[in-house]
PAMIKE-343724 format. One record per residue: x, y, z of N, C-alpha, C in turn; residue number from 1; residue in three letters. Coordinates in nm, 3 decimals, m for minus. Layout:
N
nX; nY; nZ; caX; caY; caZ; cX; cY; cZ; num; residuo
X; Y; Z; X; Y; Z; X; Y; Z; NUM; Ala
...
! end
This chain:
199
nX; nY; nZ; caX; caY; caZ; cX; cY; cZ; num; residuo
4.743; 12.541; 8.267; 4.781; 12.488; 8.392; 4.616; 12.372; 8.337; 1; Met
4.680; 12.237; 8.356; 4.540; 12.117; 8.351; 4.464; 12.199; 8.508; 2; Pro
4.316; 12.151; 8.541; 4.278; 12.161; 8.637; 4.253; 12.034; 8.674; 3; Ala
4.292; 11.879; 8.580; 4.310; 11.840; 8.699; 4.398; 11.707; 8.664; 4; Asp
4.419; 11.573; 8.715; 4.521; 11.588; 8.773; 4.576; 11.419; 8.853; 5; Gly
4.664; 11.363; 8.855; 4.670; 11.191; 8.927; 4.832; 11.191; 8.972; 6; Leu
4.781; 11.148; 9.092; 4.895; 11.152; 9.159; 4.906; 10.989; 9.135; 7; Trp
5.080; 10.942; 9.126; 5.126; 10.796; 9.093; 5.262; 10.797; 9.174; 8; Val
5.249; 10.695; 9.245; 5.391; 10.649; 9.323; 5.564; 10.603; 9.256; 9; Leu
5.574; 10.688; 9.215; 5.727; 10.591; 9.154; 5.751; 10.439; 9.218; 10; Glu
5.782; 10.447; 9.094; 5.765; 10.228; 9.060; 5.697; 10.169; 9.039; 11; Gly
5.545; 10.230; 9.033; 5.421; 10.198; 9.066; 5.375; 10.168; 8.915; 12; Thr
5.316; 10.096; 8.844; 5.194; 10.089; 8.741; 5.135; 10.238; 8.752; 13; Pro
5.111; 10.339; 8.592; 5.044; 10.430; 8.521; 4.977; 10.367; 8.442; 14; Leu
4.822; 10.330; 8.476; 4.757; 10.353; 8.408; 4.612; 10.468; 8.354; 15; Asn
4.631; 10.457; 8.235; 4.514; 10.594; 8.159; 4.408; 10.558; 8.076; 16; Leu
4.300; 10.569; 8.044; 4.199; 10.512; 7.996; 4.160; 10.736; 7.890; 17; Gln
4.124; 10.676; 7.784; 4.132; 10.763; 7.686; 3.931; 10.651; 7.641; 18; Cys
3.873; 10.776; 7.616; 3.695; 10.727; 7.576; 3.679; 10.832; 7.459; 19; Phe
3.656; 10.779; 7.328; 3.589; 10.878; 7.260; 3.593; 10.813; 7.109; 20; Gly
3.575; 10.861; 7.011; 3.487; 10.814; 6.898; 3.578; 10.669; 6.877; 21; Pro
3.719; 10.768; 6.840; 3.763; 10.598; 6.822; 3.738; 10.578; 6.611; 22; Gly
3.800; 10.497; 6.569; 3.912; 10.363; 6.643; 4.080; 10.469; 6.660; 23; Pro
4.078; 10.488; 6.633; 4.268; 10.552; 6.609; 4.202; 10.615; 6.771; 24; Asp
4.318; 10.582; 6.869; 4.382; 10.659; 7.030; 4.470; 10.690; 7.000; 25; Phe
4.545; 10.794; 7.023; 4.689; 10.829; 7.064; 4.733; 10.927; 7.164; 26; Gln
4.832; 10.885; 7.224; 4.882; 10.918; 7.378; 4.989; 11.035; 7.362; 27; Leu
4.949; 11.144; 7.415; 5.042; 11.268; 7.376; 5.136; 11.272; 7.482; 28; Leu
5.243; 11.324; 7.541; 5.342; 11.318; 7.651; 5.421; 11.425; 7.675; 29; His
5.355; 11.565; 7.739; 5.435; 11.684; 7.746; 5.371; 11.751; 7.662; 30; Gly
5.376; 11.850; 7.604; 5.371; 11.882; 7.484; 5.376; 11.893; 7.338; 31; Asn
5.451; 11.786; 7.304; 5.449; 11.674; 7.229; 5.337; 11.705; 7.107; 32; Gly
5.337; 11.688; 6.990; 5.202; 11.655; 6.918; 5.281; 11.493; 6.820; 33; Thr
5.408; 11.459; 6.847; 5.408; 11.320; 6.801; 5.315; 11.221; 6.951; 34; Glu
5.242; 11.116; 6.863; 5.200; 10.986; 6.985; 5.306; 10.934; 7.021; 35; Pro
5.306; 10.882; 7.198; 5.396; 10.814; 7.214; 5.332; 10.698; 7.262; 36; Val
5.243; 10.665; 7.259; 5.211; 10.518; 7.210; 4.966; 10.566; 7.119; 37; Lys
4.975; 10.420; 7.074; 4.889; 10.499; 7.023; 4.792; 10.339; 7.014; 38; Thr
4.623; 10.296; 6.953; 4.623; 10.211; 7.032; 4.464; 10.164; 6.906; 39; Lys
4.443; 10.117; 6.886; 4.295; 10.105; 6.790; 4.207; 10.027; 6.861; 40; Thr
4.063; 10.047; 6.880; 3.966; 9.975; 6.986; 3.843; 10.063; 6.853; 41; Ser
3.745; 9.929; 6.842; 3.608; 9.973; 6.834; 3.516; 10.015; 6.946; 42; Gly
3.551; 10.002; 7.062; 3.494; 9.971; 7.195; 3.418; 10.155; 7.252; 43; Ser
3.581; 10.202; 7.172; 3.512; 10.318; 7.192; 3.567; 10.402; 7.354; 44; Gly
3.672; 10.308; 7.358; 3.736; 10.353; 7.456; 3.919; 10.263; 7.460; 45; Phe
3.994; 10.344; 7.532; 4.142; 10.242; 7.493; 4.193; 10.259; 7.631; 46; Val
4.269; 10.156; 7.715; 4.348; 10.166; 7.838; 4.467; 10.153; 7.764; 47; Thr
4.552; 10.259; 7.764; 4.708; 10.305; 7.788; 4.808; 10.253; 7.934; 48; Phe
4.834; 10.066; 7.915; 4.849; 10.029; 8.030; 5.021; 9.996; 8.060; 49; Asn
5.053; 9.998; 7.975; 5.189; 9.965; 7.897; 5.295; 10.002; 8.018; 50; Asp
5.308; 10.082; 8.107; 5.355; 10.187; 8.174; 5.412; 10.151; 8.254; 51; Thr
5.456; 10.095; 8.311; 5.526; 10.027; 8.462; 5.644; 10.045; 8.512; 52; Val
5.602; 10.047; 8.685; 5.754; 10.064; 8.704; 5.809; 10.268; 8.661; 53; Asn
5.652; 10.337; 8.681; 5.709; 10.464; 8.660; 5.824; 10.559; 8.698; 54; Val
5.938; 10.651; 8.660; 5.986; 10.704; 8.705; 5.959; 10.819; 8.694; 55; Thr
6.050; 10.928; 8.730; 5.971; 11.050; 8.807; 5.997; 11.157; 8.621; 56; His
6.078; 11.106; 8.526; 6.090; 11.137; 8.429; 5.902; 11.129; 8.336; 57; Ala
5.825; 11.039; 8.374; 5.669; 10.999; 8.342; 5.570; 11.041; 8.406; 58; Gly
5.639; 11.172; 8.447; 5.528; 11.264; 8.536; 5.540; 11.362; 8.398; 59; Gly
5.428; 11.443; 8.432; 5.426; 11.557; 8.317; 5.248; 11.616; 8.290; 60; Gly
5.263; 11.679; 8.176; 5.076; 11.641; 8.087; 5.068; 11.528; 8.019; 61; Leu
4.984; 11.470; 7.993; 4.933; 11.368; 7.910; 4.751; 11.434; 7.836; 62; Tyr
4.755; 11.361; 7.732; 4.636; 11.451; 7.658; 4.630; 11.338; 7.550; 63; Ser
4.510; 11.281; 7.523; 4.457; 11.177; 7.397; 4.441; 11.284; 7.297; 64; Cys
4.444; 11.210; 7.185; 4.361; 11.221; 7.072; 4.301; 11.126; 6.958; 65; Arg
4.192; 11.091; 6.909; 4.136; 11.036; 6.870; 4.168; 11.120; 6.652; 66; Cys
4.256; 11.075; 6.662; 4.244; 11.147; 6.529; 4.125; 11.151; 6.385; 67; Pro
4.104; 11.204; 6.310; 4.151; 11.404; 6.250; 4.166; 11.470; 6.388; 68; Pro
4.030; 11.424; 6.475; 4.061; 11.550; 6.554; 4.128; 11.615; 6.644; 69; Gly
4.117; 11.701; 6.750; 4.196; 11.817; 6.862; 4.242; 11.706; 6.953; 70; Pro
4.334; 11.757; 7.050; 4.449; 11.662; 7.130; 4.288; 11.690; 7.251; 71; Ser
4.279; 11.665; 7.313; 4.216; 11.688; 7.458; 4.242; 11.743; 7.581; 72; Ser
4.214; 11.821; 7.648; 4.289; 11.906; 7.757; 4.323; 11.761; 7.839; 73; Asn
4.445; 11.878; 7.897; 4.560; 11.739; 7.926; 4.522; 11.722; 8.094; 74; Ala
4.580; 11.661; 8.190; 4.608; 11.547; 8.271; 4.681; 11.555; 8.317; 75; Val
4.710; 11.584; 8.451; 4.884; 11.593; 8.523; 4.896; 11.466; 8.604; 76; Glu
4.984; 11.402; 8.525; 5.050; 11.319; 8.607; 5.162; 11.335; 8.730; 77; Val
5.137; 11.306; 8.810; 5.232; 11.394; 8.923; 5.359; 11.272; 9.042; 78; Val
5.475; 11.247; 9.026; 5.493; 11.106; 8.966; 5.562; 11.144; 9.173; 79; Val
5.555; 11.068; 9.300; 5.582; 11.119; 9.388; 5.697; 11.016; 9.458; 80; Ile
5.763; 11.047; 9.515; 5.792; 10.952; 9.576; 5.815; 10.887; 9.757; 81; Asp
5.780; 10.697; 9.713; 5.689; 10.673; 9.860; 5.780; 10.627; 9.974; 82; Pro
5.925; 10.733; 10.013; 6.018; 10.719; 10.075; 5.996; 10.837; 10.104; 83; Asn
5.928; 10.937; 10.063; 5.953; 11.032; 10.190; 5.798; 11.140; 10.146; 84; Leu
5.788; 11.075; 10.344; 5.643; 11.163; 10.421; 5.614; 11.239; 10.390; 85; Asp
5.438; 11.217; 10.404; 5.412; 11.321; 10.354; 5.398; 11.449; 10.458; 86; Pro
5.343; 11.568; 10.417; 5.366; 11.700; 10.537; 5.248; 11.695; 10.611; 87; Pro
5.231; 11.810; 10.634; 5.077; 11.874; 10.739; 5.089; 11.958; 10.678; 88; Glu
4.922; 11.970; 10.660; 4.907; 12.098; 10.643; 4.768; 12.134; 10.752; 89; Leu
4.753; 12.279; 10.769; 4.711; 12.319; 10.887; 4.625; 12.480; 10.811; 90; Ser
4.572; 12.440; 10.960; 4.521; 12.612; 10.940; 4.551; 12.734; 11.054; 91; Leu
4.563; 12.813; 11.100; 4.619; 12.933; 11.176; 4.536; 12.841; 11.296; 92; Pro
4.561; 12.896; 11.414; 4.487; 12.834; 11.561; 4.346; 13.042; 11.537; 93; Pro
4.234; 12.884; 11.552; 4.126; 12.990; 11.575; 4.101; 13.070; 11.418; 94; Leu
4.092; 13.011; 11.401; 4.087; 13.073; 11.225; 3.957; 12.973; 11.163; 95; Gln
3.847; 13.055; 11.226; 3.708; 13.080; 11.193; 3.657; 12.974; 10.996; 96; Pro
3.570; 12.913; 11.054; 3.533; 12.858; 10.889; 3.399; 12.804; 10.918; 97; Leu
3.310; 12.798; 10.820; 3.374; 12.859; 10.709; 3.418; 13.027; 10.742; 98; Pro
3.503; 13.070; 10.639; 3.542; 13.113; 10.578; 3.465; 13.254; 10.519; 99; Ala
3.472; 13.426; 10.606; 3.394; 13.486; 10.529; 3.443; 13.516; 10.404; 100; Pro
3.339; 13.505; 10.305; 3.349; 13.509; 10.189; 3.415; 13.658; 10.163; 101; Glu
3.561; 13.762; 10.096; 3.657; 13.838; 10.077; 3.739; 13.821; 10.190; 102; Gly
3.731; 13.737; 10.291; 3.854; 13.741; 10.360; 3.989; 13.687; 10.380; 103; Ser
4.054; 13.689; 10.388; 4.199; 13.660; 10.350; 4.250; 13.515; 10.436; 104; Asn
4.294; 13.414; 10.453; 4.335; 13.366; 10.580; 4.459; 13.256; 10.483; 105; Ile
4.609; 13.251; 10.571; 4.684; 13.139; 10.533; 4.646; 12.978; 10.580; 106; Ser
4.753; 12.932; 10.499; 4.763; 12.754; 10.542; 4.925; 12.780; 10.564; 107; Val
4.955; 12.652; 10.661; 5.017; 12.609; 10.698; 5.081; 12.492; 10.622; 108; Val
5.210; 12.401; 10.562; 5.201; 12.389; 10.472; 5.389; 12.250; 10.578; 109; Cys
5.380; 12.190; 10.646; 5.489; 12.177; 10.753; 5.588; 12.009; 10.683; 110; Lys
5.658; 12.039; 10.704; 5.752; 11.903; 10.637; 5.895; 11.919; 10.690; 111; Gly
5.908; 11.787; 10.685; 6.061; 11.737; 10.765; 6.194; 11.840; 10.742; 112; Pro
6.289; 11.838; 10.794; 6.432; 11.972; 10.771; 6.451; 11.886; 10.657; 113; Pro
6.525; 11.962; 10.587; 6.513; 11.968; 10.465; 6.440; 12.000; 10.359; 114; Gly
6.279; 11.971; 10.397; 6.246; 11.967; 10.319; 6.285; 12.186; 10.235; 115; Ala
6.248; 12.216; 10.078; 6.276; 12.301; 10.044; 6.220; 12.363; 9.937; 116; Ala
6.136; 12.326; 9.915; 5.997; 12.313; 9.776; 5.887; 12.271; 9.822; 117; Thr
5.784; 12.376; 9.858; 5.694; 12.301; 9.913; 5.574; 12.390; 9.827; 118; Phe
5.478; 12.303; 9.746; 5.338; 12.369; 9.631; 5.227; 12.318; 9.744; 119; Trp
5.141; 12.367; 9.702; 4.982; 12.374; 9.765; 4.922; 12.350; 9.639; 120; Leu
4.833; 12.310; 9.646; 4.694; 12.210; 9.524; 4.597; 12.233; 9.596; 121; Tyr
4.511; 12.264; 9.523; 4.327; 12.215; 9.555; 4.302; 12.155; 9.423; 122; Arg
4.210; 12.047; 9.493; 4.103; 11.903; 9.413; 4.289; 11.819; 9.384; 123; Gly
4.395; 11.839; 9.373; 4.447; 11.743; 9.335; 4.527; 11.777; 9.264; 124; Gly
4.688; 11.702; 9.183; 4.797; 11.761; 9.139; 4.787; 11.807; 8.987; 125; Pro
4.661; 11.891; 8.957; 4.609; 11.931; 8.846; 4.626; 12.091; 8.870; 126; Gly
4.578; 12.127; 8.977; 4.554; 12.219; 9.051; 4.587; 12.313; 9.169; 127; Gly
4.676; 12.334; 9.101; 4.845; 12.349; 9.175; 4.767; 12.525; 9.204; 128; Ala
4.846; 12.575; 9.298; 4.769; 12.719; 9.337; 4.898; 12.827; 9.418; 129; Val
4.993; 12.728; 9.413; 5.083; 12.821; 9.475; 5.249; 12.776; 9.501; 130; Gly
5.359; 12.812; 9.509; 5.482; 12.733; 9.540; 5.576; 12.855; 9.655; 131; Gln
5.650; 12.737; 9.717; 5.743; 12.792; 9.772; 5.867; 12.806; 9.831; 132; Arg
5.970; 12.839; 9.835; 6.096; 12.802; 9.869; 6.170; 12.848; 9.956; 133; Trp
6.194; 12.718; 10.062; 6.252; 12.811; 10.178; 6.387; 12.718; 10.197; 134; Val
6.468; 12.817; 10.209; 6.593; 12.767; 10.325; 6.592; 12.688; 10.441; 135; Ala
6.637; 12.592; 10.405; 6.691; 12.493; 10.572; 6.493; 12.427; 10.580; 136; Gly
6.401; 12.440; 10.513; 6.304; 12.302; 10.510; 6.208; 12.391; 10.608; 137; Gly
6.163; 12.317; 10.713; 6.089; 12.352; 10.833; 5.892; 12.353; 10.736; 138; Gly
5.839; 12.418; 10.765; 5.706; 12.483; 10.730; 5.698; 12.672; 10.651; 139; Ala
5.670; 12.623; 10.522; 5.572; 12.749; 10.536; 5.440; 12.838; 10.517; 140; Val
5.439; 12.956; 10.466; 5.241; 12.977; 10.507; 5.221; 13.019; 10.320; 141; Ser
5.104; 12.988; 10.333; 5.070; 12.985; 10.182; 4.950; 13.077; 10.208; 142; Phe
4.927; 13.201; 10.155; 4.773; 13.309; 10.181; 4.696; 13.311; 10.084; 143; Ser
4.565; 13.302; 10.142; 4.430; 13.270; 10.013; 4.355; 13.354; 10.047; 144; Leu
4.281; 13.452; 9.903; 4.221; 13.543; 9.913; 4.247; 13.657; 9.819; 145; Gly
4.169; 13.705; 9.858; 4.015; 13.720; 9.907; 3.922; 13.569; 9.840; 146; Pro
3.878; 13.530; 9.992; 3.802; 13.451; 9.917; 3.721; 13.451; 9.827; 147; Leu
3.618; 13.345; 9.781; 3.542; 13.362; 9.752; 3.448; 13.210; 9.743; 148; His
3.339; 13.185; 9.735; 3.261; 13.040; 9.700; 3.338; 12.922; 9.622; 149; Pro
3.376; 12.997; 9.490; 3.438; 12.873; 9.421; 3.605; 12.896; 9.460; 150; His
3.664; 12.919; 9.575; 3.814; 12.892; 9.664; 3.727; 12.787; 9.699; 151; Asn
3.656; 12.727; 9.788; 3.637; 12.596; 9.863; 3.670; 12.481; 9.781; 152; Glu
3.647; 12.412; 9.872; 3.784; 12.276; 9.814; 3.843; 12.201; 9.895; 153; Gly
3.886; 12.144; 9.889; 4.025; 12.010; 9.947; 4.121; 12.038; 9.915; 154; Ala
4.247; 12.098; 10.004; 4.356; 12.159; 10.025; 4.442; 12.031; 9.988; 155; Tyr
4.581; 11.999; 9.968; 4.691; 11.952; 9.987; 4.811; 11.965; 9.977; 156; Phe
4.917; 11.947; 10.055; 5.035; 12.011; 10.043; 5.160; 11.912; 9.956; 157; Cys
5.247; 11.959; 9.920; 5.359; 11.889; 9.904; 5.509; 11.968; 9.915; 158; Thr
5.610; 11.883; 9.951; 5.707; 11.907; 9.970; 5.834; 11.874; 9.891; 159; Tyr
5.948; 11.883; 9.832; 6.052; 11.823; 9.778; 6.185; 11.899; 9.806; 160; Ser
6.222; 11.784; 9.886; 6.415; 11.801; 9.938; 6.524; 11.863; 9.837; 161; Pro
6.596; 11.971; 9.907; 6.675; 11.937; 9.769; 6.783; 11.863; 9.677; 162; Glu
6.749; 11.755; 9.828; 6.795; 11.654; 9.715; 6.710; 11.594; 9.556; 163; Ala
6.621; 11.622; 9.532; 6.525; 11.594; 9.467; 6.445; 11.528; 9.529; 164; Gly
6.328; 11.465; 9.404; 6.172; 11.414; 9.475; 6.096; 11.473; 9.539; 165; Gly
5.956; 11.439; 9.488; 5.874; 11.519; 9.499; 5.805; 11.408; 9.641; 166; Leu
5.740; 11.487; 9.774; 5.680; 11.353; 9.890; 5.535; 11.319; 9.858; 167; Ser
5.474; 11.240; 9.907; 5.349; 11.220; 9.894; 5.273; 11.319; 9.956; 168; Gln
5.137; 11.338; 9.925; 5.087; 11.427; 9.971; 5.005; 11.479; 10.071; 169; Pro
5.000; 11.546; 10.130; 4.927; 11.542; 10.274; 4.781; 11.493; 10.256; 170; Ser
4.792; 11.502; 10.439; 4.590; 11.427; 10.399; 4.515; 11.581; 10.383; 171; Pro
4.415; 11.572; 10.326; 4.337; 11.679; 10.296; 4.314; 11.775; 10.431; 172; Ser
4.240; 11.879; 10.379; 4.217; 12.017; 10.467; 4.090; 12.065; 10.353; 173; Leu
3.979; 12.108; 10.410; 3.893; 12.106; 10.352; 3.818; 12.260; 10.391; 174; Leu
3.857; 12.351; 10.255; 3.813; 12.499; 10.358; 3.693; 12.566; 10.232; 175; Ile
3.643; 12.588; 10.381; 3.484; 12.621; 10.343; 3.524; 12.751; 10.328; 176; Leu
3.393; 12.829; 10.243; 3.322; 12.963; 10.263; 3.212; 13.010; 10.237; 177; Val
3.183; 13.127; 10.303; 3.043; 13.097; 10.320; 2.956; 13.148; 10.167; 178; Glu
2.879; 13.055; 10.156; 2.857; 13.080; 10.057; 2.861; 12.977; 9.905; 179; Gly
2.930; 12.888; 9.994; 2.962; 12.815; 9.872; 2.887; 12.635; 9.936; 180; Gly
2.874; 12.540; 9.820; 2.832; 12.441; 9.842; 2.893; 12.301; 9.934; 181; Asp
2.996; 12.336; 9.987; 3.067; 12.246; 10.058; 3.093; 12.140; 9.978; 182; Ala
3.090; 12.099; 9.859; 3.135; 12.001; 9.819; 3.275; 12.026; 9.726; 183; Thr
3.400; 11.955; 9.810; 3.536; 11.903; 9.735; 3.522; 11.865; 9.601; 184; Pro
3.625; 11.936; 9.540; 3.664; 11.915; 9.426; 3.724; 11.781; 9.405; 185; Lys
3.647; 11.672; 9.279; 3.676; 11.527; 9.251; 3.706; 11.539; 9.124; 186; Asn
3.803; 11.556; 9.099; 3.819; 11.532; 8.878; 3.825; 11.452; 8.844; 187; Pro
3.745; 11.518; 8.731; 3.693; 11.388; 8.622; 3.784; 11.408; 8.532; 188; Asp
3.907; 11.323; 8.488; 4.003; 11.395; 8.412; 3.939; 11.322; 8.254; 189; Trp
3.938; 11.463; 8.126; 3.900; 11.476; 8.073; 4.006; 11.378; 7.986; 190; Pro
3.936; 11.320; 7.880; 4.042; 11.246; 7.744; 3.953; 11.303; 7.604; 191; Gly
3.943; 11.201; 7.443; 3.894; 11.238; 7.354; 3.750; 11.312; 7.404; 192; Cys
3.710; 11.265; 7.538; 3.646; 11.326; 7.595; 3.592; 11.312; 7.725; 193; Lys
3.669; 11.275; 7.777; 3.675; 11.115; 7.956; 3.848; 11.101; 7.923; 194; His
3.880; 11.086; 8.081; 3.982; 11.029; 8.090; 3.972; 10.918; 8.233; 195; Trp
3.990; 10.863; 8.181; 4.018; 10.782; 8.342; 4.126; 10.709; 8.368; 196; Gly
4.171; 10.711; 8.526; 4.332; 10.688; 8.539; 4.306; 10.606; 8.638; 197; Gly
4.476; 10.577; 8.719; 4.453; 10.507; 8.801; 4.601; 10.440; 8.842; 198; Ser
4.591; 10.452; 8.942; 4.790; 10.412; 9.017; 4.818; 10.280; 9.118; 199; His
! end
């Protein structure tokens, strides 16, 4: 599972940057070894920006390769439906923060009626930490723990209705753990050496 990712609204352009020695750059999608796009540049980076009006099929894993070198770490592109409102992510009342190291806490993701599957992420779309299905929609609880300082960070959730699609992410919820550095994860997308992305 990739550690980094990028949210992209369905129907908007997808721009991915690949940095490396070049001059040849290949963009790989999914688990395939054949490039879906290739470019040449002597500047040490290229932007793959000719994917417009991204559909659900445009989501998934992307990696970069500068032949003859190996493929980069993957970045997860998650395509979200702009017509599905974001859910709410909250802690139960009276949950102390920072949470004591070694403790267990629960976070609640609440969506509209008809929300069938919920996902919890830490730091971004590549950081999925849980998935729950619930009949009839409503809300689900995700248990976290035993907590350690490395569990600290910004958490988000999304949902998918039975009819399909993926909601916009919830506003972030910062989980602090005693002994942590209180620094939310800020994805730095890897490519041949580094990824950059936008939507």
